[in-house]
LUMRO-951098 format. One line per 5 residues: number of its first residue (from 1); for each residue x, y, z of C-alpha. Coordinates in nm, 2 decimals, decimal comma. Example, Ala and Ser with C-alpha at 12.3 -4.5 7.8 and 13.67 -1.06 7.14 Angstrom:
! residues 2
1) 1,23:-0,45:0,78 ~ 1,37:-0,11:0,71
! end
This chain:
! residues 729
1) -0,06:15,12:-6,83 ~ -0,08:14,79:-6,87 ~ 0,03:14,48:-6,65 ~ 0,21:14,26:-6,79 ~ 0,33:14,07:-6,49
6) 0,26:13,68:-6,52 ~ -0,02:13,62:-6,33 ~ 0,02:13,48:-5,97 ~ -0,11:13,13:-5,95 ~ -0,21:12,94:-5,59
11) -0,11:12,57:-5,60 ~ -0,56:12,50:-5,62 ~ -0,58:12,70:-6,00 ~ -0,28:12,56:-6,08 ~ -0,38:12,19:-5,95
16) -0,66:12,15:-6,17 ~ -0,52:12,31:-6,44 ~ -0,28:12,01:-6,45 ~ -0,55:11,80:-6,46 ~ -0,78:11,92:-6,72
21) -0,33:11,87:-6,92 ~ -0,34:11,48:-6,79 ~ -0,74:11,44:-6,86 ~ -0,69:11,54:-7,22 ~ -0,37:11,34:-7,26
26) -0,62:11,05:-7,15 ~ -0,84:11,14:-7,37 ~ -0,63:11,17:-7,66 ~ -0,50:10,79:-7,60 ~ -0,79:10,63:-7,61
31) -0,94:10,81:-7,94 ~ -0,61:10,72:-8,08 ~ -0,61:10,38:-8,01 ~ -0,99:10,36:-8,14 ~ -0,98:10,57:-8,38
36) -0,65:10,56:-8,52 ~ -0,35:10,83:-8,62 ~ -0,55:11,23:-8,68 ~ -0,32:11,42:-8,91 ~ -0,55:11,75:-8,84
41) -0,65:11,97:-8,52 ~ -0,61:11,82:-8,23 ~ -0,98:11,84:-8,19 ~ -1,12:11,88:-7,86 ~ -1,39:11,56:-7,85
46) -1,51:11,32:-7,59 ~ -1,52:11,03:-7,80 ~ -1,77:10,79:-7,69 ~ -1,81:10,47:-7,85 ~ -2,12:10,33:-7,73
51) -2,33:10,71:-7,86 ~ -2,52:10,60:-8,21 ~ -2,78:10,81:-8,42 ~ -3,03:10,77:-8,69 ~ -3,13:11,09:-8,89
56) -3,40:11,18:-9,10 ~ -3,34:11,13:-9,48 ~ -3,43:11,34:-9,76 ~ -3,53:11,08:-10,06 ~ -3,17:11,03:-10,22
61) -3,07:10,87:-9,89 ~ -2,87:11,20:-9,77 ~ -2,90:11,49:-9,55 ~ -2,96:11,85:-9,67 ~ -3,16:12,13:-9,69
66) -3,12:12,40:-9,40 ~ -3,49:12,27:-9,23 ~ -3,40:11,85:-9,23 ~ -3,04:11,94:-9,08 ~ -3,14:12,18:-8,86
71) -3,42:11,91:-8,73 ~ -3,13:11,68:-8,72 ~ -2,93:11,84:-8,55 ~ -3,12:11,99:-8,28 ~ -3,24:11,63:-8,22
76) -2,89:11,50:-8,19 ~ -2,80:11,75:-7,95 ~ -3,02:11,62:-7,66 ~ -2,94:11,28:-7,79 ~ -2,55:11,26:-7,73
81) -2,35:11,21:-7,37 ~ -2,35:11,55:-7,18 ~ -2,09:11,61:-7,03 ~ -1,89:11,81:-6,72 ~ -1,49:11,79:-6,69
86) -1,51:11,80:-6,26 ~ -1,15:12,03:-6,32 ~ -1,30:12,25:-6,56 ~ -1,53:12,56:-6,44 ~ -1,70:12,49:-6,78
91) -2,00:12,23:-6,91 ~ -2,04:12,06:-7,25 ~ -1,86:11,90:-7,49 ~ -1,88:11,78:-7,92 ~ -1,89:11,37:-7,94
96) -1,72:11,49:-8,32 ~ -1,86:11,59:-8,58 ~ -2,24:11,51:-8,79 ~ -2,11:11,33:-9,06 ~ -1,93:11,14:-8,90
101) -2,35:11,01:-8,70 ~ -2,55:11,05:-9,04 ~ -2,48:11,13:-9,40 ~ -2,44:11,48:-9,44 ~ -2,33:11,60:-9,81
106) -2,51:11,76:-10,08 ~ -2,77:11,58:-10,30 ~ -2,58:11,42:-10,63 ~ -2,72:11,68:-10,88 ~ -2,62:11,96:-10,70
111) -2,24:11,87:-10,76 ~ -2,04:12,02:-11,10 ~ -2,05:11,66:-11,28 ~ -1,89:11,84:-11,56 ~ -1,56:11,95:-11,36
116) -1,53:11,64:-11,26 ~ -1,31:11,55:-11,57 ~ -1,06:11,87:-11,52 ~ -1,07:11,74:-11,16 ~ -0,94:11,44:-11,22
121) -0,66:11,50:-11,47 ~ -0,53:11,75:-11,32 ~ -0,57:11,56:-10,92 ~ -0,77:11,86:-10,77 ~ -0,82:11,67:-10,47
126) -0,93:12,05:-10,32 ~ -1,12:12,15:-10,54 ~ -1,30:12,44:-10,29 ~ -1,70:12,30:-10,34 ~ -1,89:12,23:-10,13
131) -1,57:12,42:-9,88 ~ -1,77:12,46:-9,54 ~ -1,66:12,67:-9,21 ~ -1,34:12,84:-9,38 ~ -1,45:13,19:-9,24
136) -1,52:13,41:-8,88 ~ -1,79:13,46:-8,74 ~ -1,85:13,74:-8,50 ~ -1,94:13,63:-8,16 ~ -1,96:13,93:-8,00
141) -2,34:13,89:-8,25 ~ -2,38:13,53:-7,97 ~ -2,27:13,73:-7,64 ~ -2,51:14,04:-7,71 ~ -2,78:13,81:-7,75
146) -2,73:13,53:-7,57 ~ -2,95:13,15:-7,70 ~ -3,31:13,30:-7,66 ~ -3,20:13,61:-7,84 ~ -3,02:13,48:-8,12
151) -3,41:13,30:-8,14 ~ -3,61:13,55:-8,10 ~ -3,43:13,73:-8,44 ~ -3,44:13,40:-8,62 ~ -3,87:13,49:-8,54
156) -3,84:13,88:-8,60 ~ -3,66:13,87:-8,91 ~ -3,86:13,50:-9,03 ~ -4,16:13,73:-8,97 ~ -4,06:14,04:-9,15
161) -3,91:13,86:-9,53 ~ -4,16:13,62:-9,50 ~ -4,00:13,44:-9,73 ~ -4,21:13,19:-10,02 ~ -3,93:12,91:-9,91
166) -3,93:12,92:-9,49 ~ -3,68:12,67:-9,54 ~ -3,35:12,86:-9,45 ~ -3,54:13,01:-9,12 ~ -3,71:12,64:-9,01
171) -3,35:12,52:-9,04 ~ -3,15:12,80:-8,79 ~ -3,45:12,78:-8,58 ~ -3,48:12,45:-8,50 ~ -3,09:12,42:-8,40
176) -3,13:12,70:-8,18 ~ -3,37:12,56:-8,03 ~ -3,23:12,25:-7,96 ~ -2,92:12,41:-7,82 ~ -3,14:12,59:-7,59
181) -3,24:12,25:-7,48 ~ -2,87:12,07:-7,45 ~ -2,76:12,47:-7,30 ~ -3,08:12,32:-7,01 ~ -2,95:11,95:-6,99
186) -2,66:12,09:-6,82 ~ -2,79:12,28:-6,63 ~ -2,93:11,93:-6,53 ~ -2,64:11,74:-6,55 ~ -2,42:12,00:-6,29
191) -2,72:11,98:-6,00 ~ -2,71:11,62:-6,02 ~ -2,31:11,61:-6,00 ~ -2,33:11,91:-5,78 ~ -2,60:11,68:-5,51
196) -2,32:11,42:-5,55 ~ -2,04:11,58:-5,46 ~ -1,87:11,56:-5,12 ~ -1,54:11,84:-5,21 ~ -1,65:12,14:-5,12
201) -1,46:12,29:-5,36 ~ -1,64:12,11:-5,69 ~ -2,00:12,10:-5,55 ~ -1,96:12,50:-5,52 ~ -1,79:12,45:-5,96
206) -2,10:12,28:-6,01 ~ -2,36:12,48:-5,81 ~ -2,15:12,78:-6,02 ~ -2,21:12,59:-6,40 ~ -2,51:12,49:-6,38
211) -2,62:12,84:-6,21 ~ -2,43:12,97:-6,55 ~ -2,63:12,75:-6,81 ~ -2,97:12,81:-6,63 ~ -2,89:13,20:-6,68
216) -2,78:13,14:-7,03 ~ -3,12:12,94:-7,17 ~ -3,31:13,32:-7,08 ~ -3,09:13,56:-7,12 ~ -2,75:13,72:-7,29
221) -2,37:13,64:-7,12 ~ -2,34:13,98:-6,83 ~ -2,07:13,84:-6,63 ~ -1,71:13,64:-6,77 ~ -1,79:13,31:-6,66
226) -2,07:13,37:-6,83 ~ -1,94:13,47:-7,13 ~ -1,73:13,23:-7,14 ~ -1,91:12,94:-7,08 ~ -2,11:13,08:-7,37
231) -1,76:13,09:-7,64 ~ -1,80:12,70:-7,50 ~ -2,12:12,63:-7,61 ~ -2,08:12,78:-7,97 ~ -1,73:12,57:-8,01
236) -1,89:12,24:-7,90 ~ -2,19:12,34:-8,17 ~ -1,94:12,45:-8,44 ~ -1,71:12,20:-8,47 ~ -2,01:11,98:-8,46
241) -2,18:12,09:-8,80 ~ -1,87:11,99:-9,03 ~ -1,59:12,09:-8,84 ~ -1,58:12,51:-8,79 ~ -1,33:12,64:-8,63
246) -1,29:13,01:-8,54 ~ -1,34:13,27:-8,21 ~ -1,14:13,55:-8,31 ~ -1,00:13,78:-8,09 ~ -1,03:13,69:-7,78
251) -0,86:13,94:-7,58 ~ -1,08:14,20:-7,71 ~ -1,45:14,00:-7,71 ~ -1,43:13,94:-7,29 ~ -1,23:14,23:-7,22
256) -1,53:14,44:-7,08 ~ -1,63:14,13:-6,91 ~ -1,28:14,03:-6,75 ~ -1,25:14,43:-6,66 ~ -1,60:14,47:-6,52
261) -1,60:14,18:-6,31 ~ -1,28:14,21:-6,16 ~ -1,31:14,58:-6,05 ~ -1,61:14,42:-5,87 ~ -1,41:14,17:-5,74
266) -1,59:13,90:-5,81 ~ -1,32:13,77:-6,05 ~ -0,94:13,75:-5,93 ~ -0,70:13,70:-6,16 ~ -0,59:13,30:-6,14
271) -0,97:13,25:-6,15 ~ -0,98:13,38:-6,53 ~ -0,69:13,18:-6,66 ~ -0,89:12,89:-6,49 ~ -1,21:12,94:-6,73
276) -0,99:13,03:-7,02 ~ -0,76:12,75:-6,98 ~ -1,07:12,50:-6,98 ~ -1,20:12,71:-7,29 ~ -0,92:12,55:-7,40
281) -0,93:12,25:-7,30 ~ -1,32:12,22:-7,47 ~ -1,16:12,28:-7,80 ~ -0,88:12,39:-8,01 ~ -1,09:12,70:-8,21
286) -0,86:12,95:-8,39 ~ -0,85:13,30:-8,10 ~ -0,60:13,60:-8,12 ~ -0,48:13,82:-7,89 ~ -0,35:14,18:-7,95
291) -0,28:14,36:-8,29 ~ -0,41:14,72:-8,36 ~ -0,76:14,92:-8,38 ~ -0,88:14,97:-8,76 ~ -0,75:15,28:-8,76
296) -0,44:15,17:-8,65 ~ -0,39:15,44:-8,38 ~ -0,36:15,22:-8,07 ~ -0,29:14,87:-7,98 ~ -0,55:14,67:-7,84
301) -0,33:14,45:-7,57 ~ -0,48:14,47:-7,27 ~ -0,41:14,26:-6,88 ~ -0,65:14,00:-7,06 ~ -0,43:13,98:-7,37
306) -0,16:13,82:-7,07 ~ -0,38:13,67:-6,88 ~ -0,52:13,42:-7,18 ~ -0,13:13,43:-7,30 ~ -0,09:13,21:-6,92
311) -0,33:12,98:-6,93 ~ -0,23:12,85:-7,28 ~ 0,18:12,78:-7,14 ~ 0,03:12,64:-6,83 ~ -0,26:12,38:-6,96
316) 0,04:12,29:-7,24 ~ -0,23:12,09:-7,48 ~ -0,31:12,17:-7,82 ~ -0,37:12,53:-7,84 ~ -0,48:12,74:-8,13
321) -0,35:13,10:-8,05 ~ -0,21:13,31:-8,26 ~ -0,06:13,66:-8,08 ~ -0,09:13,98:-8,38 ~ 0,22:14,12:-8,47
326) 0,33:14,51:-8,56 ~ 0,57:14,78:-8,66 ~ 0,58:14,95:-8,30 ~ 0,30:15,20:-8,29 ~ 0,45:15,60:-8,22
331) 0,38:15,71:-7,86 ~ 0,23:15,35:-7,75 ~ 0,37:15,17:-7,44 ~ 0,56:14,82:-7,50 ~ 0,30:14,64:-7,39
336) 0,30:14,48:-7,72 ~ 0,66:14,42:-7,74 ~ 0,62:14,25:-7,39 ~ 0,34:14,05:-7,48 ~ 0,57:13,93:-7,85
341) 0,83:13,85:-7,61 ~ 0,68:13,62:-7,35 ~ 0,52:13,41:-7,62 ~ 0,87:13,38:-7,78 ~ 0,95:13,30:-7,46
346) 0,73:13,08:-7,36 ~ 0,80:12,82:-7,65 ~ 1,14:12,77:-7,58 ~ 1,01:12,68:-7,33 ~ 0,72:12,43:-7,42
351) 0,89:12,34:-7,77 ~ 0,56:12,49:-7,88 ~ 0,30:12,83:-7,83 ~ 0,16:13,05:-8,03 ~ 0,22:13,14:-8,40
356) 0,26:13,51:-8,54 ~ 0,01:13,65:-8,75 ~ 0,19:13,93:-8,93 ~ 0,03:14,25:-8,93 ~ 0,18:14,48:-9,30
361) 0,13:14,18:-9,51 ~ -0,16:14,11:-9,41 ~ -0,39:14,41:-9,42 ~ -0,19:14,59:-9,69 ~ -0,20:14,34:-9,89
366) -0,60:14,27:-9,88 ~ -0,59:14,68:-10,00 ~ -0,49:14,58:-10,29 ~ -0,79:14,40:-10,34 ~ -1,02:14,71:-10,40
371) -1,05:14,73:-9,93 ~ -0,96:14,99:-9,72 ~ -0,65:14,92:-9,53 ~ -0,91:14,96:-9,20 ~ -1,13:14,68:-9,29
376) -0,69:14,49:-9,27 ~ -0,65:14,58:-8,95 ~ -1,00:14,35:-8,86 ~ -0,88:14,00:-8,97 ~ -0,82:13,82:-8,76
381) -0,64:13,51:-8,77 ~ -0,97:13,23:-8,74 ~ -0,77:12,92:-8,93 ~ -0,47:12,73:-9,02 ~ -0,35:12,99:-9,25
386) -0,60:13,23:-9,30 ~ -0,72:13,54:-9,15 ~ -1,13:13,72:-9,22 ~ -1,31:14,03:-9,08 ~ -1,53:13,86:-8,84
391) -1,88:13,84:-8,88 ~ -1,86:14,00:-9,32 ~ -1,65:13,84:-9,48 ~ -1,67:13,47:-9,64 ~ -1,30:13,40:-9,79
396) -1,35:12,95:-9,89 ~ -1,00:13,01:-9,77 ~ -0,75:12,65:-9,68 ~ -0,97:12,45:-9,91 ~ -0,85:12,45:-10,24
401) -0,52:12,33:-10,41 ~ -0,35:12,34:-10,78 ~ -0,05:12,14:-10,72 ~ 0,22:12,39:-11,01 ~ 0,39:12,06:-11,04
406) 0,14:11,88:-11,23 ~ 0,11:12,16:-11,46 ~ 0,44:12,09:-11,48 ~ 0,46:11,73:-11,54 ~ 0,14:11,78:-11,87
411) 0,36:12,08:-11,98 ~ 0,69:11,85:-11,99 ~ 0,44:11,50:-12,17 ~ 0,34:11,80:-12,41 ~ 0,67:11,92:-12,50
416) 0,80:11,55:-12,54 ~ 0,48:11,51:-12,75 ~ 0,55:11,85:-13,01 ~ 1,00:11,76:-13,01 ~ 1,08:12,08:-13,00
421) 1,23:12,17:-12,67 ~ 1,29:12,48:-12,53 ~ 1,21:12,61:-12,22 ~ 1,09:12,91:-12,34 ~ 0,77:12,70:-12,45
426) 0,80:12,47:-12,15 ~ 0,69:12,78:-11,98 ~ 0,41:12,79:-12,25 ~ 0,29:12,49:-12,17 ~ 0,29:12,55:-11,82
431) 0,11:12,85:-11,82 ~ -0,21:12,66:-12,03 ~ -0,20:12,38:-11,76 ~ -0,20:12,56:-11,52 ~ -0,47:12,83:-11,60
436) -0,68:12,54:-11,70 ~ -0,69:12,45:-11,30 ~ -0,77:12,78:-11,18 ~ -1,00:12,82:-11,40 ~ -1,17:12,47:-11,31
441) -1,18:12,58:-11,00 ~ -1,31:12,94:-11,03 ~ -1,61:12,75:-11,27 ~ -1,64:12,52:-10,90 ~ -1,69:12,83:-10,65
446) -2,03:12,97:-10,96 ~ -2,14:12,64:-10,87 ~ -2,09:12,63:-10,51 ~ -2,27:12,94:-10,47 ~ -2,61:12,82:-10,64
451) -2,66:12,53:-10,39 ~ -2,50:12,61:-10,15 ~ -2,79:12,78:-9,96 ~ -3,06:12,53:-10,01 ~ -2,81:12,20:-9,95
456) -2,56:12,29:-9,76 ~ -2,65:12,57:-9,56 ~ -2,32:12,77:-9,24 ~ -2,63:12,70:-9,05 ~ -2,41:12,73:-8,70
461) -2,21:13,07:-8,88 ~ -2,50:13,21:-9,00 ~ -2,62:13,28:-8,67 ~ -2,28:13,48:-8,59 ~ -2,22:13,71:-8,94
466) -2,36:13,99:-9,03 ~ -2,66:14,00:-9,31 ~ -2,76:13,58:-9,32 ~ -3,10:13,63:-9,06 ~ -3,14:14,02:-9,17
471) -3,15:13,89:-9,53 ~ -3,23:13,52:-9,53 ~ -2,97:13,45:-9,70 ~ -2,66:13,20:-9,67 ~ -2,27:13,36:-9,64
476) -2,27:13,13:-9,91 ~ -2,51:13,30:-10,13 ~ -2,51:13,72:-10,07 ~ -2,56:13,68:-9,69 ~ -2,29:13,91:-9,59
481) -2,12:14,17:-9,78 ~ -1,80:14,08:-9,88 ~ -1,71:13,73:-10,10 ~ -1,37:13,71:-10,22 ~ -1,27:13,34:-10,25
486) -0,94:13,21:-10,21 ~ -0,74:12,93:-10,45 ~ -0,37:12,79:-10,29 ~ -0,09:12,72:-10,53 ~ 0,13:12,43:-10,39
491) 0,46:12,29:-10,51 ~ 0,58:12,66:-10,55 ~ 0,94:12,46:-10,47 ~ 0,94:12,19:-10,63 ~ 0,88:12,34:-10,96
496) 1,05:12,65:-10,98 ~ 1,35:12,41:-10,88 ~ 1,24:12,19:-11,14 ~ 1,27:12,46:-11,42 ~ 1,57:12,60:-11,26
501) 1,76:12,29:-11,29 ~ 1,62:12,26:-11,69 ~ 1,75:12,58:-11,73 ~ 2,12:12,49:-11,61 ~ 2,19:12,12:-11,61
506) 1,99:12,09:-11,94 ~ 2,04:12,39:-12,14 ~ 2,28:12,65:-12,01 ~ 2,57:12,33:-11,95 ~ 2,40:12,09:-12,13
511) 2,56:11,87:-11,91 ~ 2,22:11,60:-11,98 ~ 2,00:11,64:-12,30 ~ 1,65:11,66:-12,35 ~ 1,57:11,34:-12,42
516) 1,75:11,17:-12,17 ~ 1,58:11,42:-11,86 ~ 1,24:11,25:-12,02 ~ 1,37:10,91:-12,05 ~ 1,47:10,99:-11,65
521) 1,12:11,09:-11,54 ~ 0,99:10,78:-11,71 ~ 1,19:10,55:-11,55 ~ 1,20:10,71:-11,20 ~ 1,53:10,77:-11,23
526) 1,65:10,41:-11,16 ~ 2,01:10,33:-11,19 ~ 2,09:10,74:-11,24 ~ 2,15:10,85:-10,90 ~ 2,43:11,04:-11,03
531) 2,23:11,27:-11,29 ~ 1,97:11,21:-11,02 ~ 2,17:11,47:-10,78 ~ 2,33:11,60:-11,10 ~ 1,96:11,78:-11,08
536) 1,91:11,80:-10,77 ~ 2,19:12,00:-10,62 ~ 2,21:12,28:-10,79 ~ 2,12:12,68:-10,63 ~ 1,80:12,60:-10,50
541) 1,48:12,80:-10,45 ~ 1,58:12,97:-10,08 ~ 1,94:13,03:-10,19 ~ 1,94:13,44:-10,24 ~ 2,01:13,58:-10,66
546) 1,98:13,19:-10,75 ~ 1,80:13,09:-11,08 ~ 1,51:12,88:-10,89 ~ 1,46:13,18:-10,72 ~ 1,39:13,34:-11,03
551) 1,10:13,07:-11,15 ~ 0,95:13,13:-10,82 ~ 0,86:13,46:-10,86 ~ 0,83:13,43:-11,23 ~ 0,58:13,12:-11,16
556) 0,43:13,30:-10,86 ~ 0,28:13,66:-11,10 ~ 0,19:13,43:-11,31 ~ -0,04:13,27:-11,08 ~ -0,11:13,61:-10,89
561) -0,24:13,72:-11,20 ~ -0,45:13,48:-11,37 ~ -0,60:13,40:-11,04 ~ -0,70:13,83:-11,00 ~ -0,71:13,88:-11,39
566) -1,06:13,80:-11,38 ~ -1,36:13,66:-11,13 ~ -1,59:13,36:-11,11 ~ -1,66:13,35:-11,50 ~ -2,06:13,35:-11,42
571) -2,16:13,50:-11,09 ~ -1,82:13,71:-11,08 ~ -1,73:13,64:-10,74 ~ -1,42:13,81:-10,64 ~ -1,08:13,58:-10,62
576) -0,77:13,62:-10,36 ~ -0,46:13,42:-10,47 ~ -0,25:13,24:-10,15 ~ -0,01:12,96:-10,09 ~ -0,07:12,73:-9,85
581) -0,05:12,33:-9,85 ~ -0,19:12,18:-9,56 ~ 0,00:11,94:-9,44 ~ -0,07:11,74:-9,75 ~ 0,25:11,75:-9,94
586) 0,28:11,34:-9,92 ~ -0,08:11,28:-9,99 ~ 0,01:11,51:-10,34 ~ 0,34:11,36:-10,37 ~ 0,19:11,06:-10,34
591) 0,05:11,11:-10,71 ~ 0,22:11,27:-10,88 ~ 0,53:11,13:-11,15 ~ 0,93:11,29:-11,10 ~ 0,95:11,60:-11,14
596) 1,31:11,74:-11,29 ~ 1,43:11,89:-10,92 ~ 1,53:11,49:-10,83 ~ 1,24:11,44:-10,67 ~ 1,13:11,06:-10,72
601) 0,79:10,98:-10,82 ~ 0,60:10,95:-10,47 ~ 0,78:11,17:-10,29 ~ 0,67:11,51:-10,09 ~ 0,59:11,80:-10,27
606) 0,71:12,08:-10,14 ~ 0,59:12,31:-9,87 ~ 0,30:12,61:-9,94 ~ 0,55:12,85:-10,08 ~ 0,85:12,73:-9,88
611) 1,20:12,62:-10,00 ~ 1,19:12,22:-10,00 ~ 1,39:12,13:-9,67 ~ 1,81:12,11:-9,71 ~ 1,79:12,38:-9,93
616) 2,04:12,62:-9,75 ~ 2,31:12,30:-9,70 ~ 2,65:12,44:-9,82 ~ 2,53:12,82:-9,72 ~ 2,76:12,98:-9,44
621) 2,47:13,13:-9,30 ~ 2,15:13,07:-9,08 ~ 1,94:12,90:-9,27 ~ 1,57:13,03:-9,07 ~ 1,66:13,39:-9,23
626) 1,70:13,23:-9,59 ~ 1,43:13,07:-9,57 ~ 1,20:13,38:-9,39 ~ 1,37:13,58:-9,71 ~ 1,26:13,33:-9,96
631) 0,88:13,33:-9,82 ~ 0,90:13,72:-9,78 ~ 1,00:13,78:-10,12 ~ 0,71:13,55:-10,28 ~ 0,41:13,65:-10,09
636) 0,07:13,61:-10,32 ~ 0,02:13,97:-10,17 ~ -0,32:13,99:-10,18 ~ -0,37:13,98:-9,78 ~ -0,40:13,59:-9,79
641) -0,13:13,38:-9,63 ~ 0,21:13,22:-9,76 ~ 0,33:13,07:-9,40 ~ 0,67:13,06:-9,28 ~ 0,78:12,73:-9,09
646) 1,06:12,72:-8,87 ~ 1,13:12,38:-8,66 ~ 1,46:12,53:-8,48 ~ 1,65:12,31:-8,23 ~ 1,70:12,49:-7,88
651) 2,05:12,45:-7,88 ~ 2,11:12,70:-8,21 ~ 1,86:12,89:-8,13 ~ 2,07:12,98:-7,80 ~ 2,41:12,96:-7,99
656) 2,22:13,28:-8,28 ~ 2,05:13,47:-7,95 ~ 1,77:13,35:-7,81 ~ 1,44:13,48:-7,81 ~ 1,56:13,83:-7,86
661) 1,67:13,68:-8,18 ~ 1,38:13,49:-8,26 ~ 1,22:13,85:-8,21 ~ 1,40:13,99:-8,49 ~ 1,35:13,74:-8,70
666) 0,99:13,75:-8,64 ~ 0,99:14,17:-8,64 ~ 1,19:14,10:-9,00 ~ 1,01:13,92:-9,15 ~ 0,67:14,12:-9,07
671) 0,81:14,39:-9,25 ~ 1,01:14,21:-9,55 ~ 0,54:14,12:-9,64 ~ 0,55:13,79:-9,48 ~ 0,16:13,71:-9,33
676) 0,21:13,40:-9,06 ~ 0,48:13,28:-8,90 ~ 0,52:12,90:-8,69 ~ 0,71:12,74:-8,45 ~ 0,87:12,48:-8,31
681) 1,13:12,52:-8,07 ~ 1,23:12,13:-7,98 ~ 1,61:12,00:-7,87 ~ 1,65:11,73:-8,20 ~ 1,75:11,42:-7,99
686) 1,38:11,48:-7,79 ~ 1,20:11,51:-8,18 ~ 1,36:11,24:-8,29 ~ 1,27:10,98:-8,04 ~ 0,91:11,07:-7,98
691) 0,98:11,04:-8,38 ~ 1,07:10,70:-8,29 ~ 0,83:10,61:-8,02 ~ 0,51:10,88:-7,94 ~ 0,40:10,69:-7,73
696) 0,72:10,75:-7,47 ~ 0,61:11,12:-7,51 ~ 0,21:11,14:-7,55 ~ 0,19:11,49:-7,45 ~ 0,44:11,66:-7,71
701) 0,26:11,96:-7,86 ~ 0,38:12,09:-8,19 ~ 0,30:12,28:-8,42 ~ 0,23:12,08:-8,76 ~ 0,13:12,37:-9,04
706) -0,10:12,60:-8,91 ~ -0,22:12,41:-8,71 ~ -0,17:12,26:-8,28 ~ -0,13:11,83:-8,21 ~ 0,03:11,63:-8,00
711) 0,32:11,47:-8,16 ~ 0,26:11,14:-8,07 ~ -0,17:11,19:-8,24 ~ -0,07:11,23:-8,61 ~ 0,08:10,98:-8,89
716) 0,43:10,88:-8,94 ~ 0,42:11,06:-9,21 ~ 0,27:11,41:-9,07 ~ 0,50:11,31:-8,83 ~ 0,81:11,28:-9,03
721) 0,77:11,63:-9,29 ~ 0,86:11,77:-8,91 ~ 1,15:11,60:-8,87 ~ 1,23:11,66:-9,24 ~ 1,19:12,05:-9,17
726) 1,35:12,05:-8,82 ~ 1,66:11,83:-8,93 ~ 1,70:12,06:-9,20 ~ 1,68:12,35:-9,04
! end
């Protein structure tokens, strides 16, 4: 029976964790003051304004190619400032991504020039080509080998394969040599700090940090603290290279070390909480706790799962932790349910917390691609919206956006030019334009497959994947066994509501003619508020059995069909559809003309596959439940996430049943085929005050889309989308 109690924390360790929290807030304030708003994950880098780096570049003035990247990376690690926070159990930090310090990008001749006109016309600002790091490493490879063992592995396979072009192995070797030198430098820094420290606890802590880093220069981690320190090393190096950000299933990765050390009496639970909090302080890498074994016959929830959850709760900074949710396993104990409810209770207490990665939609959907169900259960949460099999899958999720509302815009343009106005013809034209957009991304993925090995290899993640070192191949070029590239559709509600508005107000009721509709769109509804509201105020997507929901399903089905029916044209790479907009709804809306759902030109598009805010006005029901149902029924269905965002007033939750009601909603969404839930529970008054004066609430943490961030670090636009969702609930 797993102990599910909260960890008992002494004043010493609570003080250390509170100091880490305060240090993070102060570090964040300084970054915002110098760099401005940060609309992505609240990355844990330390800003060193005085640090500059002069890279070695290619003839074209850029940095590309594995050997040159590895050589520059090694120098960068040696030259960047070293860092140990005095309240942390761990050494190291990162100073920002390499592209802030050098022109790190592909040579111009490697880019898909033949696709640029299509990309420009259809406003495809995220075309997938050149996408980096959107996969999940198997960090157990590093935990078993250590940095020195990884170096030996590179050298072994370099000698065994004896490639004609040594670029790949040379770059990987240079990187790991640089990491070992960087780890050694942190050992020396910790020793120096220990000599200067007068406080007995802090002096002993610096000495322990020095000993751990010294050991990791020569061998693999053997203790819990060494394993956590190794992961902190990985975090810093991974983020530095193009913003990598996944660790994997943290409780299963560290459980062996935790159980062994606590049994030996060399680790207490409160020390483990502090060490995990120190890891979360270092960076917001995506991690998961809980879930099932691949066979599906046993839950993996352990005592360490609860320790990790407590560390997140006590630290109260942005932390991208997920709880895997599944139906109860017959004959199993209730630890997983207790973990889920504890996570929900912490969300209600803190305002934000974990996200919920949902088993049924992920695993059963993945199996529809032709993979065993067991492989689907191995996928873990490793990004804003996405999951992957650690070390074995190259999915490139969250690097593409197909704005379906743009396809509708051009369909309307063509329909007006033809002069034969029917919804059937509009649909045909829409399908044509949507197909062009999807085909463009598929062709770009083929070019990506051709050039990334020599241009921009996954130099860090290659070390933590099964195959690249053994084959001498980059992840993107056949280094791993599963290549299943994602394409995300966006603006589903904007598009579905537009079709439904045309069908109802123009075709069925005749209240607006086709000619008048085109005039309204061309003039951006100027002087026509009554007609705009007429188009907007239909039963929108999210309203059960509405025409808009039927259109959403029709659009979803066609989008999935064109993604799945053919692989990429040249290299026959599998495509898996998703629906995720990230927080880019304002950016994509700015470049989009007025749409027939009453949306003004330049206004935001809808989120992912969710109904637009306000869809439930006039419906006598709990809108989060309606929203959850809409997102569930429109899932792409092949294992990639179309997330559900719930932003709920704490008073409303209390009236609807509190934590138990939210647990029930999470389980219902999982069983309905949902894939991911992101949740904020804050009072309306607090959120509005924080939006008006962010500096007054510097440590308010929210889930933006799939990621966690300080509310104060977001731009006004990004804050506004959270407020809009929140008020609409």
